[in-house]
C-alpha positions, 0 to 999 in steps of 0.5 A: 500500500502506498503511503500518502505524502504530506504536502510541505507547509507554506514555502515561507515557513522554510525560508523563515526557518533558514533566515531566522537562523541568522538572527538567532546566532549563538547569543555568545557570538555578539559578545565575542571579539571581531577578527577581520583579515583583508589584503588592505583596509582604509579606515575613516574614523571621522566619517565612520567608514571602514573599507576592507578589500581583497580576500576579506574574512570576518569572524565573530564567534561562530559567525563568518563572512567572506567577500572580495570587499566589505564596507563597514558603516559605524556611528560612535564605534557601533555597527550601523550597516555592513555591505559585503560584495563578492563573486559570491560573498558568503555568510554562515552562522550557527543558530542557537540550539543547532549543530548545523550552520546556516549558510547564505551567499549572494553577490551583495550582502547587506546587514542593517544592524539597527533594524536587524534586516538582512538583504541578499542581492543578485544570485541569492542562495540560502541553505540550512539542513538540506533546505534551499532557497534561491532568488535574485533578491531575498530580504529578512526582517528579523524583528518582524519575522518578515521575508520578501523574495523576488525574481530579477527585474529582467525576469530571471532568477525566479524564486525557487525553494527546495524542502527536504522531508523530515527524517523519521526517528527510530521510534517512528520506523520501528515496528510495534511490539505486536507486529514484531512478535507476529501477532 
């Protein structure tokens, strides 16, 4: 007898799961020092702008960002916005309570710290636990739990979602005691 397959929940539930992982990075990450490596850096402290170029690698706890160039905008030495560009730029973090990192990449990644908004521009791709999400533009508002995704203005890079079925636990796949005894 064939089993009926349950339809996956709304596509946004998977996207929200993947994207909320960014906002829910380990709380201790925010308390960790930030390490940035690059081929060069220009710091304009008066304007609050730092530009890192060439093989940029940013690490804070379990959170990592790699890019060709990253521009950090700050006010009174507090992060306001980060713009990372690459072919692609990559971001990953370990969500709280998880053992698998959530990863995202796009040609441009923008993080607005004061609003907790993440934007992935051009060839955006997110994945977490086998689930994947693609589009030309993906935005996640962590404070309001809102996701916005769209295809490219030229009609390309339509939004696509891959949802992996949940794996059953051993308890769900093991035969019941009566079945095992042949009763």
